[in-house]
PAZAZA-199615 format. One record per residue (C-alpha): residue in three letters; residue number from 1; x, y, z. Coordinates in steps of 0.5 Angstrom, whole numbers. Example, Ala and Ser with C-alpha at 12.3 -4.5 7.8 and 13.67 -1.06 7.14 Angstrom:
+--------+-----+-------+-------+-------+
| residu | num |    px |    py |    pz |
+--------+-----+-------+-------+-------+
|    ALA |   1 |    25 |    -9 |    16 |
|    SER |   2 |    27 |    -2 |    14 |
+--------+-----+-------+-------+-------+
This chain:
+--------+-----+-------+-------+-------+
| residu | num |    px |    py |    pz |
+--------+-----+-------+-------+-------+
|    MET |   1 |    78 |   -13 |   222 |
|    LEU |   2 |    80 |   -19 |   225 |
|    LYS |   3 |    75 |   -23 |   222 |
|    ASN |   4 |    77 |   -21 |   215 |
|    GLU |   5 |    85 |   -22 |   217 |
|    PHE |   6 |    83 |   -29 |   218 |
|    LYS |   7 |    79 |   -30 |   212 |
|    LYS |   8 |    86 |   -29 |   208 |
|    SER |   9 |    90 |   -33 |   213 |
|    SER |  10 |    94 |   -39 |   211 |
|    THR |  11 |    90 |   -42 |   217 |
|    LYS |  12 |    83 |   -41 |   214 |
|    SER |  13 |    86 |   -44 |   207 |
|    PHE |  14 |    88 |   -50 |   211 |
|    PHE |  15 |    82 |   -51 |   214 |
|    ASP |  16 |    78 |   -50 |   208 |
|    LYS |  17 |    82 |   -55 |   204 |
|    LEU |  18 |    80 |   -60 |   210 |
|    PHE |  19 |    73 |   -59 |   211 |
|    VAL |  20 |    70 |   -54 |   206 |
|    GLY |  21 |    67 |   -55 |   199 |
|    GLY |  22 |    72 |   -58 |   194 |
|    LYS |  23 |    71 |   -63 |   188 |
|    GLU |  24 |    65 |   -68 |   189 |
|    TYR |  25 |    65 |   -75 |   187 |
|    ARG |  26 |    59 |   -78 |   184 |
|    VAL |  27 |    59 |   -86 |   186 |
|    SER |  28 |    56 |   -87 |   179 |
|    GLU |  29 |    63 |   -85 |   176 |
|    SER |  30 |    67 |   -90 |   181 |
|    LEU |  31 |    69 |   -97 |   179 |
|    VAL |  32 |    64 |  -100 |   184 |
|    GLY |  33 |    59 |   -95 |   182 |
|    ARG |  34 |    59 |   -96 |   174 |
|    ALA |  35 |    59 |  -104 |   176 |
|    THR |  36 |    53 |  -103 |   180 |
|    LYS |  37 |    49 |   -98 |   176 |
|    SER |  38 |    45 |  -103 |   173 |
|    ILE |  39 |    42 |  -105 |   179 |
|    TYR |  40 |    37 |  -100 |   180 |
|    LEU |  41 |    31 |  -100 |   184 |
|    PRO |  42 |    30 |   -94 |   188 |
|    HIS |  43 |    23 |   -95 |   190 |
|    LEU |  44 |    25 |  -102 |   193 |
|    SER |  45 |    31 |   -98 |   196 |
|    GLU |  46 |    26 |   -93 |   200 |
|    VAL |  47 |    22 |   -99 |   202 |
|    CYS |  48 |    28 |  -103 |   205 |
|    LEU |  49 |    30 |   -96 |   209 |
|    ALA |  50 |    23 |   -95 |   211 |
|    LEU |  51 |    23 |  -102 |   214 |
|    SER |  52 |    30 |  -102 |   217 |
|    VAL |  53 |    28 |   -96 |   221 |
|    VAL |  54 |    21 |  -100 |   223 |
|    LEU |  55 |    25 |  -106 |   225 |
|    PHE |  56 |    30 |  -102 |   229 |
|    TRP |  57 |    24 |   -98 |   233 |
|    TYR |  58 |    19 |  -103 |   234 |
|    GLU |  59 |    23 |  -109 |   234 |
|    GLY |  60 |    21 |  -110 |   242 |
|    LEU |  61 |    14 |  -110 |   239 |
|    LEU |  62 |    14 |  -114 |   233 |
|    SER |  63 |    19 |  -120 |   236 |
|    LYS |  64 |    13 |  -122 |   241 |
|    TYR |  65 |     9 |  -124 |   235 |
|    LEU |  66 |    15 |  -126 |   230 |
|    PRO |  67 |    21 |  -128 |   235 |
|    PHE |  68 |    26 |  -129 |   229 |
|    LEU |  69 |    26 |  -121 |   229 |
|    ALA |  70 |    29 |  -121 |   236 |
|    ASN |  71 |    35 |  -119 |   233 |
|    ASN |  72 |    37 |  -112 |   229 |
|    MET |  73 |    41 |  -116 |   224 |
|    PHE |  74 |    35 |  -116 |   219 |
|    ALA |  75 |    34 |  -109 |   220 |
|    SER |  76 |    42 |  -108 |   218 |
|    LEU |  77 |    41 |  -112 |   212 |
|    LEU |  78 |    35 |  -108 |   210 |
|    LEU |  79 |    40 |  -102 |   210 |
|    VAL |  80 |    45 |  -106 |   206 |
|    PHE |  81 |    40 |  -108 |   201 |
|    ALA |  82 |    37 |  -101 |   201 |
|    LEU |  83 |    44 |   -98 |   198 |
|    ILE |  84 |    45 |  -104 |   193 |
|    PHE |  85 |    38 |  -102 |   190 |
|    ALA |  86 |    39 |   -94 |   191 |
|    ARG |  87 |    40 |   -89 |   185 |
|    LYS |  88 |    47 |   -89 |   185 |
|    ASP |  89 |    47 |   -82 |   181 |
|    ASN |  90 |    44 |   -78 |   187 |
|    ILE |  91 |    50 |   -81 |   192 |
|    VAL |  92 |    56 |   -76 |   192 |
|    PHE |  93 |    62 |   -76 |   196 |
|    SER |  94 |    64 |   -70 |   199 |
|    LYS |  95 |    70 |   -68 |   205 |
|    MET |  96 |    65 |   -70 |   210 |
|    HIS |  97 |    64 |   -77 |   207 |
|    PHE |  98 |    72 |   -78 |   206 |
|    TRP |  99 |    73 |   -77 |   213 |
|    TYR | 100 |    68 |   -82 |   215 |
|    LEU | 101 |    71 |   -87 |   210 |
|    GLY | 102 |    78 |   -85 |   213 |
|    PHE | 103 |    75 |   -87 |   220 |
|    LEU | 104 |    72 |   -94 |   217 |
|    VAL | 105 |    79 |   -95 |   214 |
|    LEU | 106 |    83 |   -94 |   220 |
|    SER | 107 |    78 |   -98 |   224 |
|    LEU | 108 |    79 |  -104 |   219 |
|    PHE | 109 |    87 |  -103 |   220 |
|    SER | 110 |    86 |  -103 |   228 |
|    ALA | 111 |    82 |  -110 |   227 |
|    VAL | 112 |    87 |  -113 |   223 |
|    PHE | 113 |    92 |  -111 |   228 |
|    ALA | 114 |    88 |  -113 |   234 |
|    ALA | 115 |    86 |  -120 |   230 |
|    PHE | 116 |    94 |  -121 |   230 |
|    GLN | 117 |    94 |  -120 |   237 |
|    GLY | 118 |    89 |  -126 |   238 |
|    ILE | 119 |    82 |  -122 |   239 |
|    ASN | 120 |    76 |  -126 |   236 |
|    VAL | 121 |    75 |  -124 |   229 |
|    ASN | 122 |    68 |  -125 |   229 |
|    LEU | 123 |    68 |  -120 |   235 |
|    LEU | 124 |    72 |  -115 |   231 |
|    ILE | 125 |    68 |  -115 |   225 |
|    SER | 126 |    61 |  -114 |   229 |
|    GLY | 127 |    64 |  -108 |   232 |
|    TRP | 128 |    66 |  -105 |   225 |
|    LEU | 129 |    60 |  -106 |   222 |
|    LEU | 130 |    56 |  -102 |   228 |
|    PHE | 131 |    61 |   -96 |   225 |
|    VAL | 132 |    59 |   -98 |   218 |
|    GLN | 133 |    51 |   -97 |   220 |
|    PHE | 134 |    52 |   -90 |   220 |
|    GLY | 135 |    55 |   -89 |   214 |
|    LEU | 136 |    50 |   -94 |   210 |
|    ALA | 137 |    44 |   -89 |   213 |
|    ILE | 138 |    48 |   -83 |   210 |
|    PHE | 139 |    49 |   -86 |   203 |
|    VAL | 140 |    42 |   -89 |   203 |
|    ALA | 141 |    39 |   -82 |   205 |
|    GLN | 142 |    43 |   -79 |   199 |
|    SER | 143 |    40 |   -83 |   194 |
|    ILE | 144 |    32 |   -81 |   195 |
|    ASP | 145 |    29 |   -76 |   191 |
|    LYS | 146 |    24 |   -74 |   196 |
|    LYS | 147 |    29 |   -72 |   202 |
|    ILE | 148 |    24 |   -68 |   206 |
|    GLY | 149 |    19 |   -73 |   205 |
|    CYS | 150 |    23 |   -78 |   208 |
|    LEU | 151 |    25 |   -74 |   214 |
|    LYS | 152 |    17 |   -72 |   215 |
|    GLY | 153 |    16 |   -80 |   215 |
|    LEU | 154 |    21 |   -81 |   221 |
|    VAL | 155 |    17 |   -75 |   225 |
|    PHE | 156 |    10 |   -79 |   224 |
|    LEU | 157 |    13 |   -86 |   225 |
|    SER | 158 |    16 |   -84 |   231 |
|    LEU | 159 |     9 |   -82 |   234 |
|    PRO | 160 |     7 |   -89 |   237 |
|    LEU | 161 |    14 |   -89 |   241 |
|    ALA | 162 |    12 |   -82 |   244 |
|    ALA | 163 |     5 |   -85 |   246 |
|    ALA | 164 |     8 |   -91 |   248 |
|    GLY | 165 |    13 |   -88 |   253 |
|    ILE | 166 |     7 |   -83 |   256 |
|    TYR | 167 |     2 |   -88 |   257 |
|    GLN | 168 |     8 |   -92 |   261 |
|    PHE | 169 |     9 |   -87 |   265 |
|    ALA | 170 |     2 |   -85 |   266 |
|    VAL | 171 |     0 |   -92 |   268 |
|    ARG | 172 |     7 |   -93 |   272 |
|    GLU | 173 |     9 |   -99 |   268 |
|    LYS | 174 |    14 |  -103 |   271 |
|    THR | 175 |    21 |  -101 |   269 |
|    SER | 176 |    27 |  -106 |   270 |
|    SER | 177 |    31 |  -105 |   276 |
|    LEU | 178 |    37 |  -104 |   272 |
|    TRP | 179 |    35 |   -97 |   270 |
|    LEU | 180 |    33 |   -95 |   277 |
|    SER | 181 |    38 |   -92 |   282 |
|    PRO | 182 |    38 |   -94 |   289 |
|    PHE | 183 |    40 |   -87 |   291 |
|    GLU | 184 |    34 |   -84 |   288 |
|    THR | 185 |    27 |   -83 |   291 |
|    GLY | 186 |    20 |   -82 |   287 |
|    ILE | 187 |    22 |   -85 |   281 |
|    ASP | 188 |    19 |   -92 |   280 |
|    THR | 189 |    18 |   -91 |   272 |
|    ARG | 190 |    22 |   -89 |   267 |
|    ALA | 191 |    19 |   -89 |   260 |
|    PHE | 192 |    22 |   -94 |   255 |
|    ALA | 193 |    17 |   -95 |   250 |
|    PHE | 194 |    19 |  -102 |   246 |
|    PHE | 195 |    26 |  -101 |   247 |
|    GLY | 196 |    30 |  -104 |   253 |
|    SER | 197 |    33 |   -98 |   255 |
|    PRO | 198 |    30 |   -91 |   257 |
|    ASN | 199 |    36 |   -88 |   254 |
|    VAL | 200 |    35 |   -90 |   247 |
|    LEU | 201 |    28 |   -88 |   247 |
|    GLY | 202 |    30 |   -81 |   250 |
|    ILE | 203 |    36 |   -79 |   246 |
|    LEU | 204 |    32 |   -82 |   239 |
|    LEU | 205 |    26 |   -77 |   241 |
|    ALA | 206 |    30 |   -71 |   243 |
|    ILE | 207 |    33 |   -72 |   236 |
|    ILE | 208 |    26 |   -72 |   233 |
|    ALA | 209 |    23 |   -67 |   237 |
|    ILE | 210 |    28 |   -62 |   234 |
|    ILE | 211 |    27 |   -64 |   227 |
|    THR | 212 |    19 |   -64 |   228 |
|    LEU | 213 |    20 |   -57 |   231 |
|    GLY | 214 |    24 |   -54 |   225 |
|    PHE | 215 |    18 |   -57 |   221 |
|    TYR | 216 |    13 |   -53 |   225 |
|    ILE | 217 |    17 |   -46 |   225 |
|    LYS | 218 |    18 |   -47 |   217 |
|    GLU | 219 |    10 |   -49 |   215 |
|    LYS | 220 |     7 |   -47 |   222 |
|    LYS | 221 |     2 |   -53 |   222 |
|    LEU | 222 |     0 |   -55 |   229 |
|    TYR | 223 |     0 |   -62 |   228 |
|    TYR | 224 |     8 |   -61 |   228 |
|    LEU | 225 |     7 |   -57 |   234 |
|    ALA | 226 |     3 |   -63 |   238 |
|    ILE | 227 |     8 |   -68 |   236 |
|    THR | 228 |    14 |   -64 |   238 |
|    LEU | 229 |    10 |   -63 |   245 |
|    ALA | 230 |     9 |   -70 |   245 |
|    ASP | 231 |    16 |   -72 |   244 |
|    VAL | 232 |    19 |   -67 |   249 |
|    LEU | 233 |    14 |   -70 |   254 |
|    ALA | 234 |    16 |   -77 |   253 |
|    VAL | 235 |    23 |   -75 |   253 |
|    GLY | 236 |    22 |   -72 |   260 |
|    PHE | 237 |    19 |   -78 |   262 |
|    THR | 238 |    25 |   -83 |   260 |
|    PHE | 239 |    29 |   -79 |   266 |
|    SER | 240 |    35 |   -80 |   262 |
|    ARG | 241 |    40 |   -74 |   263 |
|    SER | 242 |    44 |   -75 |   257 |
|    ALA | 243 |    37 |   -74 |   253 |
|    TRP | 244 |    35 |   -68 |   257 |
|    LEU | 245 |    42 |   -65 |   256 |
|    GLY | 246 |    42 |   -67 |   249 |
|    LEU | 247 |    35 |   -64 |   247 |
|    LEU | 248 |    37 |   -57 |   251 |
|    ALA | 249 |    44 |   -56 |   247 |
|    GLY | 250 |    40 |   -57 |   241 |
|    LEU | 251 |    34 |   -52 |   243 |
|    VAL | 252 |    39 |   -47 |   245 |
|    VAL | 253 |    43 |   -47 |   239 |
|    MET | 254 |    37 |   -46 |   235 |
|    ALA | 255 |    35 |   -40 |   239 |
|    LEU | 256 |    42 |   -37 |   238 |
|    PHE | 257 |    41 |   -37 |   230 |
|    ILE | 258 |    34 |   -35 |   230 |
|    LYS | 259 |    33 |   -31 |   236 |
|    PRO | 260 |    39 |   -30 |   240 |
|    LYS | 261 |    35 |   -26 |   246 |
|    LEU | 262 |    31 |   -33 |   247 |
|    VAL | 263 |    37 |   -35 |   250 |
|    ILE | 264 |    37 |   -30 |   255 |
|    PHE | 265 |    30 |   -33 |   258 |
|    SER | 266 |    33 |   -40 |   258 |
|    PRO | 267 |    34 |   -40 |   265 |
|    ALA | 268 |    27 |   -41 |   265 |
|    VAL | 269 |    28 |   -48 |   264 |
|    PHE | 270 |    30 |   -49 |   271 |
|    LEU | 271 |    23 |   -48 |   273 |
|    LEU | 272 |    23 |   -56 |   271 |
|    LEU | 273 |    27 |   -56 |   278 |
|    LEU | 274 |    20 |   -55 |   282 |
|    ILE | 275 |    18 |   -62 |   279 |
|    PRO | 276 |    21 |   -67 |   285 |
|    GLN | 277 |    23 |   -73 |   280 |
|    VAL | 278 |    27 |   -68 |   276 |
|    ARG | 279 |    30 |   -64 |   281 |
|    ASN | 280 |    32 |   -71 |   284 |
|    ARG | 281 |    35 |   -74 |   278 |
|    ILE | 282 |    40 |   -67 |   277 |
|    GLU | 283 |    42 |   -67 |   285 |
|    ILE | 284 |    44 |   -74 |   286 |
|    ALA | 285 |    49 |   -73 |   280 |
|    SER | 286 |    53 |   -68 |   285 |
|    THR | 287 |    52 |   -72 |   291 |
|    GLY | 288 |    59 |   -75 |   295 |
|    LYS | 289 |    55 |   -82 |   295 |
|    TYR | 290 |    54 |   -82 |   288 |
|    LEU | 291 |    61 |   -79 |   286 |
|    THR | 292 |    64 |   -85 |   290 |
|    ASP | 293 |    59 |   -90 |   287 |
|    SER | 294 |    61 |   -87 |   280 |
|    SER | 295 |    69 |   -88 |   282 |
|    LEU | 296 |    68 |   -95 |   284 |
|    ASP | 297 |    63 |   -98 |   278 |
|    GLY | 298 |    61 |   -92 |   274 |
|    ARG | 299 |    63 |   -87 |   269 |
|    ILE | 300 |    69 |   -84 |   273 |
|    TRP | 301 |    71 |   -91 |   274 |
|    SER | 302 |    70 |   -92 |   266 |
|    PHE | 303 |    74 |   -86 |   264 |
|    ILE | 304 |    80 |   -88 |   268 |
|    ASN | 305 |    80 |   -95 |   266 |
|    SER | 306 |    79 |   -93 |   259 |
|    LYS | 307 |    85 |   -88 |   259 |
|    TYR | 308 |    89 |   -94 |   262 |
|    ILE | 309 |    87 |   -99 |   256 |
|    PHE | 310 |    88 |   -93 |   251 |
|    GLU | 311 |    95 |   -92 |   253 |
|    LYS | 312 |    97 |   -99 |   251 |
|    TYR | 313 |    94 |   -98 |   244 |
|    PRO | 314 |    95 |   -91 |   243 |
|    ILE | 315 |    96 |   -91 |   235 |
|    PHE | 316 |    91 |   -96 |   232 |
|    GLY | 317 |    87 |   -98 |   238 |
|    SER | 318 |    85 |  -104 |   241 |
|    GLY | 319 |    80 |  -106 |   235 |
|    PRO | 320 |    73 |  -104 |   233 |
|    GLY | 321 |    68 |  -108 |   238 |
|    SER | 322 |    74 |  -110 |   243 |
|    TYR | 323 |    72 |  -105 |   249 |
|    GLY | 324 |    67 |  -101 |   252 |
|    GLY | 325 |    61 |  -103 |   248 |
|    LYS | 326 |    55 |  -109 |   247 |
|    VAL | 327 |    59 |  -113 |   243 |
|    ALA | 328 |    65 |  -113 |   247 |
|    ALA | 329 |    61 |  -115 |   253 |
|    GLU | 330 |    57 |  -120 |   250 |
|    ASN | 331 |    63 |  -124 |   247 |
|    ALA | 332 |    68 |  -123 |   253 |
|    SER | 333 |    73 |  -119 |   250 |
|    PRO | 334 |    80 |  -121 |   253 |
|    ILE | 335 |    82 |  -113 |   252 |
|    TYR | 336 |    78 |  -113 |   259 |
|    LEU | 337 |    83 |  -117 |   262 |
|    GLN | 338 |    88 |  -112 |   261 |
|    SER | 339 |    84 |  -107 |   265 |
|    ILE | 340 |    86 |  -104 |   272 |
|    GLN | 341 |    85 |  -108 |   278 |
|    ASN | 342 |    88 |  -114 |   275 |
|    GLY | 343 |    83 |  -115 |   270 |
|    TYR | 344 |    77 |  -114 |   274 |
|    THR | 345 |    71 |  -110 |   270 |
|    ALA | 346 |    67 |  -106 |   274 |
|    LEU | 347 |    63 |  -103 |   268 |
|    TYR | 348 |    63 |  -106 |   261 |
|    PHE | 349 |    61 |  -100 |   258 |
|    THR | 350 |    64 |   -93 |   257 |
|    ASP | 351 |    58 |   -90 |   257 |
|    ASN | 352 |    61 |   -85 |   252 |
|    GLN | 353 |    62 |   -85 |   245 |
|    PHE | 354 |    68 |   -81 |   244 |
|    LEU | 355 |    72 |   -85 |   249 |
|    GLU | 356 |    69 |   -92 |   246 |
|    VAL | 357 |    72 |   -89 |   239 |
|    LEU | 358 |    79 |   -87 |   242 |
|    VAL | 359 |    80 |   -94 |   245 |
|    GLN | 360 |    77 |   -98 |   240 |
|    ALA | 361 |    80 |   -94 |   234 |
|    GLY | 362 |    86 |   -91 |   237 |
|    LEU | 363 |    88 |   -84 |   236 |
|    LEU | 364 |    88 |   -84 |   228 |
|    GLY | 365 |    81 |   -87 |   228 |
|    PHE | 366 |    79 |   -82 |   233 |
|    VAL | 367 |    82 |   -76 |   229 |
|    ALA | 368 |    78 |   -78 |   223 |
|    PHE | 369 |    72 |   -79 |   227 |
|    LEU | 370 |    73 |   -72 |   230 |
|    GLY | 371 |    74 |   -69 |   222 |
|    PHE | 372 |    68 |   -72 |   220 |
|    VAL | 373 |    64 |   -68 |   226 |
|    VAL | 374 |    67 |   -62 |   224 |
|    ALA | 375 |    66 |   -63 |   217 |
|    VAL | 376 |    58 |   -64 |   218 |
|    PHE | 377 |    58 |   -58 |   222 |
|    VAL | 378 |    62 |   -53 |   217 |
|    ASN | 379 |    57 |   -56 |   212 |
|    LEU | 380 |    51 |   -55 |   215 |
|    ILE | 381 |    52 |   -48 |   218 |
|    ALA | 382 |    54 |   -46 |   211 |
|    LYS | 383 |    48 |   -49 |   207 |
|    PHE | 384 |    44 |   -46 |   213 |
|    LYS | 385 |    47 |   -39 |   212 |
|    LYS | 386 |    46 |   -40 |   204 |
|    ASN | 387 |    39 |   -42 |   204 |
|    LYS | 388 |    36 |   -40 |   210 |
|    ASP | 389 |    32 |   -46 |   211 |
|    ILE | 390 |    30 |   -48 |   218 |
|    VAL | 391 |    30 |   -55 |   217 |
|    LEU | 392 |    38 |   -55 |   216 |
|    LEU | 393 |    38 |   -51 |   222 |
|    ALA | 394 |    34 |   -56 |   226 |
|    SER | 395 |    39 |   -62 |   223 |
|    LEU | 396 |    45 |   -58 |   226 |
|    ALA | 397 |    41 |   -58 |   233 |
|    SER | 398 |    39 |   -65 |   232 |
|    PHE | 399 |    46 |   -67 |   231 |
|    ILE | 400 |    49 |   -63 |   237 |
|    CYS | 401 |    44 |   -67 |   241 |
|    PHE | 402 |    46 |   -73 |   238 |
|    LEU | 403 |    54 |   -71 |   240 |
|    VAL | 404 |    52 |   -69 |   247 |
|    SER | 405 |    48 |   -75 |   248 |
|    GLY | 406 |    54 |   -79 |   246 |
|    LEU | 407 |    58 |   -76 |   252 |
|    PHE | 408 |    54 |   -80 |   256 |
|    ALA | 409 |    52 |   -86 |   252 |
|    ASN | 410 |    55 |   -90 |   246 |
|    VAL | 411 |    50 |   -88 |   241 |
|    LEU | 412 |    53 |   -91 |   235 |
|    GLU | 413 |    51 |   -98 |   238 |
|    TYR | 414 |    44 |   -96 |   238 |
|    GLY | 415 |    41 |   -97 |   231 |
|    ALA | 416 |    35 |   -94 |   233 |
|    VAL | 417 |    39 |   -88 |   234 |
|    VAL | 418 |    44 |   -88 |   229 |
|    VAL | 419 |    40 |   -90 |   223 |
|    PRO | 420 |    35 |   -84 |   223 |
|    MET | 421 |    41 |   -79 |   225 |
|    GLY | 422 |    45 |   -82 |   219 |
|    VAL | 423 |    38 |   -81 |   215 |
|    ILE | 424 |    37 |   -74 |   217 |
|    LEU | 425 |    45 |   -72 |   215 |
|    GLY | 426 |    44 |   -75 |   209 |
|    SER | 427 |    38 |   -72 |   207 |
|    VAL | 428 |    39 |   -65 |   208 |
|    LEU | 429 |    47 |   -65 |   206 |
|    SER | 430 |    45 |   -67 |   199 |
|    GLU | 431 |    39 |   -62 |   198 |
|    LYS | 432 |    41 |   -57 |   193 |
+--------+-----+-------+-------+-------+
């Protein structure tokens, strides 16, 4: 009864106008689309996208032999070329795209205001381009004809990363002390593959593991199950709590849609607490000593400081890239001088993507970003209910994994994570 009344309500109508369906617009019919329609080399576009992913994922390995690749700039440029040569007829703007474009436009306004306040323009452009990267990946993936084949390519391309992570843990390869906590015992190796960060490897493989599981359930091919298990094992060996939580959240959502009764048995995951290192990673997060340390120079301090900065720039924010991330830290952003404790900076990273967006883009940009998130959820759920394609459900679960991980990491800054996530969304949401 209540459900039927809600469907007829003005609230539901307003919600649908913001996030559901509506008229779609082809890029090829726009002014820019018509001007660039003749620039059309779809196979080259696909090659550029594939090479971009390879560089984002294997830059740490390739740069040993080709030092000029020790920079994600080439991978980002390949994404731009992939869009230039893409099949424009396949790229369609929906409400999801408009929300993200709104976020980018508002972030650009934020950059202009920040520039007038003396923030380095190069810093602001670099920060804004990190946000653009996600949108580029979505648009390029839409242009590809064989979208499911593209997703399967991600699955197989990620396998060496999982193998490298498992090998590192097996041989106890030394992990940078930056990723080892003095409060924890029994953990001297955290798998990181070819990345500098175990968190990047963990979040990436958690996303790919969920997609691979979707292919296994759909096609019942054992090699997908083997890859899923390898990915999950490697995620475990990263000892990344953010990746663990993201993976668990994604799997629980899949279970709720497929077999809700499976969730009843989900407490079985607590058997993992029998593993000393896992138990130690979880227990340490609730100890008084850890919480005190976090309030001095960890995530609690970051939350308090971010709130303090946000209150100074509540509407348009402090400018893209100006606070809480890699760009700000590497360019000595002056925004940090406005922090609590007379500008003393205990932690340069927010370690929370939503907090970073709120401070950098302000309330307007943050609302636009949340609008994009809601539109993705609504459209993925609608498409899954209509088509009953398990890959759509796996994509929704992967996106949930991405967002949950984003509560503890600046995922939009990780090209190795955000580009494949964009490819996944662009592929499945544009499938008929």
